[in-house]
C-alpha positions as CSV (number, residue, x, y, z in Angstrom):
1,M,-18.0,-151.4,26.8
2,K,-15.4,-149.3,28.7
3,T,-12.2,-149.2,26.6
4,T,-8.6,-148.3,27.5
5,V,-5.9,-147.8,24.8
6,I,-2.4,-148.4,26.1
7,V,0.2,-146.9,23.7
8,N,3.9,-147.4,23.6
9,P,5.1,-144.3,21.7
10,R,8.6,-145.7,21.3
11,A,7.6,-148.8,19.5
12,G,9.0,-149.1,16.0
13,N,11.9,-146.9,16.9
14,G,9.6,-144.0,17.5
15,R,7.3,-144.7,14.6
16,T,4.3,-145.1,16.9
17,K,4.7,-141.6,18.3
18,K,4.5,-140.1,14.9
19,L,1.5,-142.2,13.9
20,W,-0.5,-141.9,17.1
21,P,-2.5,-138.7,16.2
22,K,-3.8,-140.4,13.1
23,I,-4.5,-143.7,15.0
24,E,-6.2,-141.9,17.8
25,Q,-8.6,-140.1,15.4
26,A,-9.3,-143.3,13.5
27,L,-10.0,-145.2,16.7
28,K,-12.5,-142.5,17.8
29,N,-14.3,-142.9,14.4
30,S,-14.3,-146.7,14.8
31,I,-15.1,-147.4,18.5
32,G,-16.1,-144.1,20.0
33,S,-14.7,-142.8,23.3
34,F,-11.8,-144.4,25.2
35,E,-9.2,-143.7,27.8
36,I,-5.6,-143.3,26.7
37,L,-2.6,-144.4,28.8
38,Q,1.0,-144.1,27.5
39,T,4.0,-146.1,28.6
40,S,7.3,-144.4,29.5
41,A,9.4,-147.2,30.8
42,Q,9.9,-151.0,30.5
43,G,7.1,-152.8,32.4
44,D,4.6,-150.0,32.2
45,G,2.4,-152.0,29.8
46,T,1.8,-154.6,32.6
47,S,1.1,-152.1,35.4
48,L,-1.1,-149.8,33.3
49,C,-3.2,-152.8,32.1
50,R,-3.8,-153.9,35.6
51,Q,-4.7,-150.4,36.6
52,A,-7.2,-150.2,33.7
53,L,-8.8,-153.5,34.6
54,D,-9.0,-152.5,38.3
55,E,-10.9,-149.4,37.2
56,G,-13.5,-151.3,35.2
57,S,-12.2,-151.4,31.6
58,E,-13.6,-154.3,29.7
59,R,-11.5,-153.9,26.6
60,I,-7.8,-153.1,26.4
61,V,-6.2,-152.1,23.1
62,A,-2.4,-152.3,22.9
63,V,-0.8,-150.0,20.4
64,G,2.8,-150.9,19.8
65,G,5.0,-153.8,19.0
66,D,5.2,-157.5,20.0
67,G,7.1,-156.7,23.2
68,H,4.5,-154.1,24.2
69,L,1.6,-156.5,23.5
70,N,3.4,-159.1,25.7
71,E,3.6,-156.6,28.6
72,V,-0.1,-155.8,28.3
73,L,-0.9,-159.5,28.2
74,N,1.1,-160.0,31.4
75,G,-1.2,-157.4,33.0
76,F,-4.2,-159.5,32.0
77,I,-3.1,-162.6,33.9
78,E,-2.1,-163.4,37.4
79,S,-1.4,-166.8,39.0
80,D,-2.4,-168.4,35.6
81,L,-5.9,-166.9,35.6
82,P,-7.3,-163.8,33.9
83,L,-7.8,-160.9,36.3
84,N,-11.2,-160.2,34.7
85,P,-12.6,-163.2,32.8
86,Q,-15.0,-160.9,30.9
87,A,-12.3,-158.5,29.6
88,V,-11.0,-158.7,26.1
89,L,-7.6,-157.8,24.6
90,S,-7.2,-156.1,21.2
91,F,-4.1,-154.7,19.5
92,I,-2.9,-152.4,16.7
93,M,0.6,-153.4,15.7
94,T,3.0,-150.5,15.0
95,G,6.3,-152.1,16.0
96,T,9.3,-153.5,14.3
97,G,8.5,-157.2,13.9
98,C,4.7,-157.4,14.3
99,D,4.8,-161.2,14.2
100,F,1.7,-162.2,16.3
101,Q,-0.8,-160.6,13.9
102,R,0.5,-162.8,11.1
103,S,-0.7,-165.9,12.9
104,L,-4.2,-164.4,13.0
105,G,-4.1,-163.4,9.3
106,I,-4.4,-159.7,10.2
107,S,-3.2,-157.1,7.7
108,G,0.0,-155.3,8.6
109,K,-1.7,-151.9,8.0
110,W,-2.8,-150.2,11.2
111,E,-5.8,-148.8,9.3
112,S,-7.2,-152.4,8.8
113,A,-6.6,-153.2,12.5
114,V,-8.5,-150.2,13.6
115,A,-11.4,-150.9,11.2
116,G,-11.5,-154.5,12.6
117,L,-12.3,-153.3,16.1
118,K,-15.8,-152.4,14.9
119,A,-16.4,-156.2,14.7
120,T,-17.7,-158.1,17.7
121,E,-15.8,-161.3,17.0
122,I,-14.2,-162.6,20.2
123,R,-11.9,-165.6,20.2
124,K,-10.4,-167.5,23.1
125,I,-6.8,-168.5,22.7
126,D,-4.1,-170.4,24.6
127,V,-1.4,-168.5,26.5
128,G,2.1,-169.8,27.1
129,K,3.8,-169.6,30.5
130,V,7.5,-169.5,31.2
131,T,9.1,-169.9,34.6
132,Y,12.7,-168.8,34.0
133,T,15.9,-167.7,35.6
134,A,16.3,-163.9,35.8
135,S,19.7,-162.2,35.8
136,D,19.7,-162.0,39.6
137,K,19.2,-165.9,39.7
138,T,15.6,-165.7,41.0
139,Q,12.8,-167.6,39.4
140,Q,10.3,-165.4,37.6
141,V,7.1,-166.0,35.6
142,R,6.2,-164.5,32.2
143,Y,3.3,-165.3,29.9
144,F,3.4,-165.2,26.1
145,D,0.9,-165.1,23.3
146,N,3.2,-165.9,20.4
147,I,6.6,-167.7,20.8
148,A,9.1,-168.2,23.5
149,S,12.5,-169.4,22.6
150,F,16.1,-169.8,23.7
151,G,19.6,-169.6,22.3
152,L,20.3,-167.7,19.0
153,S,17.0,-165.8,19.2
154,G,17.9,-164.4,22.6
155,A,21.3,-163.4,21.4
156,V,19.6,-161.6,18.4
157,D,17.5,-159.6,20.9
158,H,20.7,-158.4,22.6
159,C,22.2,-157.6,19.2
160,L,19.2,-155.5,18.2
161,E,19.1,-153.8,21.6
162,H,22.6,-152.4,21.0
163,S,22.3,-151.6,17.3
164,S,21.5,-148.3,15.7
165,L,20.4,-149.9,12.5
166,G,16.8,-149.9,13.7
167,R,16.6,-146.3,12.6
168,Y,17.2,-147.3,9.0
169,L,15.9,-150.8,8.7
170,G,12.7,-152.3,9.9
171,G,10.8,-155.6,10.0
172,T,12.2,-158.5,8.1
173,P,15.5,-156.9,6.8
174,L,16.4,-155.8,10.3
175,F,15.8,-159.2,11.9
176,L,17.5,-161.0,9.0
177,W,20.6,-158.8,9.4
178,A,20.8,-159.4,13.1
179,T,20.3,-163.2,12.7
180,I,23.1,-163.5,10.2
181,K,25.4,-161.3,12.2
182,T,24.8,-163.2,15.4
183,V,25.0,-166.7,14.1
184,F,28.7,-166.3,13.4
185,T,29.5,-165.7,17.1
186,H,26.7,-167.8,18.8
187,P,27.8,-171.4,19.3
188,N,25.8,-174.6,19.6
189,Q,25.1,-175.1,23.3
190,T,24.4,-178.3,25.3
191,I,20.9,-178.4,26.9
192,R,19.2,-181.1,29.0
193,Y,15.4,-181.3,28.7
194,S,12.3,-183.3,29.4
195,I,9.0,-183.3,27.6
196,D,5.7,-183.7,29.5
197,A,7.5,-185.0,32.6
198,G,9.3,-187.7,30.5
199,P,12.9,-188.8,30.8
200,Q,15.7,-186.3,30.6
201,Q,17.5,-186.0,27.3
202,E,20.5,-184.1,26.1
203,I,21.2,-182.3,22.8
204,K,23.4,-179.6,21.3
205,T,21.5,-176.8,19.7
206,R,21.7,-173.2,18.5
207,L,18.0,-172.6,18.8
208,G,14.9,-174.0,20.5
209,L,11.4,-172.6,20.6
210,L,8.0,-173.2,22.0
211,A,5.3,-171.8,19.7
212,N,1.7,-170.8,20.3
213,G,1.7,-168.6,17.2
214,R,3.4,-169.3,13.9
215,F,5.8,-166.4,13.2
216,F,8.7,-164.8,14.9
217,G,11.9,-162.9,14.1
218,G,10.3,-160.5,11.7
219,A,8.2,-162.9,9.5
220,M,10.1,-166.2,10.0
221,H,7.4,-168.9,9.5
222,A,9.0,-170.8,12.4
223,A,6.1,-173.0,13.5
224,P,3.8,-173.5,10.5
225,E,1.6,-176.1,12.2
226,A,1.1,-174.2,15.5
227,E,-2.5,-173.5,16.5
228,L,-3.5,-170.7,19.0
229,D,-6.3,-172.7,20.6
230,N,-5.4,-176.4,20.6
231,G,-4.0,-176.7,24.2
232,L,-0.5,-177.5,22.9
233,L,2.8,-175.7,22.2
234,D,4.9,-176.7,19.1
235,L,8.4,-177.6,20.2
236,I,11.1,-177.1,17.6
237,I,14.8,-177.6,18.3
238,L,17.5,-177.0,15.8
239,K,20.0,-179.9,16.2
240,E,23.8,-179.3,16.2
241,I,24.6,-177.6,12.9
242,S,27.4,-175.7,11.2
243,V,27.1,-172.0,10.4
244,A,27.2,-172.8,6.7
245,K,24.4,-175.3,6.9
246,F,22.3,-173.0,9.1
247,L,22.6,-170.2,6.5
248,W,21.7,-172.7,3.7
249,H,18.5,-173.7,5.5
250,L,17.6,-170.1,6.7
251,P,15.3,-169.4,3.7
252,K,13.3,-172.5,4.5
253,I,12.5,-171.1,7.9
254,Y,11.0,-168.0,6.3
255,L,9.0,-170.2,3.9
256,G,7.9,-172.6,6.7
257,S,9.3,-175.6,4.9
258,H,11.9,-176.7,7.5
259,L,10.0,-179.1,9.7
260,Q,11.0,-182.2,7.7
261,L,14.7,-181.4,7.7
262,P,16.8,-184.0,9.5
263,E,18.4,-181.2,11.5
264,I,15.0,-180.3,13.1
265,F,13.4,-182.0,16.1
266,Y,9.6,-181.3,16.2
267,Q,6.9,-182.3,18.6
268,K,3.7,-180.9,20.1
269,V,3.9,-180.7,23.9
270,K,2.1,-179.4,27.0
271,K,5.2,-178.9,29.1
272,F,8.9,-178.6,28.4
273,T,11.6,-178.2,31.0
274,V,15.1,-177.3,30.0
275,Q,18.4,-176.4,31.7
276,S,22.1,-175.9,30.8
277,S,25.4,-175.4,32.4
278,E,26.1,-172.7,29.8
279,Q,24.4,-169.3,29.7
280,V,21.5,-169.7,27.3
281,I,19.5,-166.6,26.6
282,L,15.7,-166.5,26.5
283,D,13.5,-164.6,24.0
284,I,9.8,-164.2,25.0
285,D,7.7,-162.5,22.4
286,G,10.7,-160.5,21.1
287,E,12.1,-159.5,24.5
288,S,14.9,-161.1,26.5
289,P,14.1,-161.2,30.3
290,G,16.5,-164.0,31.4
291,Y,18.1,-167.4,30.9
292,L,17.7,-171.1,31.3
293,Q,16.8,-173.0,33.5
294,A,13.2,-172.6,32.4
295,T,9.9,-174.5,32.2
296,F,7.4,-173.8,29.4
297,E,3.7,-174.7,29.8
298,V,0.4,-174.0,28.0
299,L,-2.7,-172.5,29.6
300,P,-5.5,-173.5,27.4
301,R,-8.0,-170.9,26.0
302,I,-7.7,-168.5,29.0
303,L,-7.4,-165.2,26.9
304,K,-10.2,-163.5,25.1
305,I,-9.0,-161.5,22.1
306,Q,-11.1,-159.3,19.8
307,I,-9.8,-158.9,16.3
């Protein structure tokens, strides 16, 4: 099996670059020979993945964070179909949040992920699709493996992007700090939405998410009942809520015990369309590419992953 490893050396605030020599040697011991491609700018993961698939690679291994994995995933799929139905995607998470692997029960240690690549287990999973509004007002499409959301989570992305604390904090502490800091300035916003082509409804919310995986925001157990291969997305909307009550309930989100709260709207969906007259920021697998208006859909079991 021809293998290409696509590395984002900047993932984890440069941690991946320091770890890469050890990971490279461990990969050689585990899976043999492979080609190495490294990203140097945003979007490289997608273009390098397509290049590797065009050149006959049958396995792509993404080394980096959740955002890097998302870029590589978007190189796998075009017009809602895999570019090569026989190719498989693997990953070694070395980024800041590393949320997707938690839904698969994979250890956070990169050594365990490398050792797991010796196995031949291949699983087909669903992929989410978002048609959204980019900053230039055009409609764009992005695919996601884990969770796409809007509101507070998108504002947290912007906060992290402009913070230097990533050099000192990582994982859960970093995302918790950014969430608490951002919630004090991020308001409830009015959205209008429809579920599975149903009637339009209106609600005020700080946060809404469509989940394929279960964790986001650095280990928040946001969608504890989500399944990666059931042909559905878990829709969770936080109803209008004060800052004090949000902070009171925040530990429940980390524990995954929030779905029964009266402030939570929860439903499994195939399609969700949402718009707002306000500027509501998107978050897609830890990256913020645009805003509402957006449509979220599920593409059942179109991605092969090897873990």
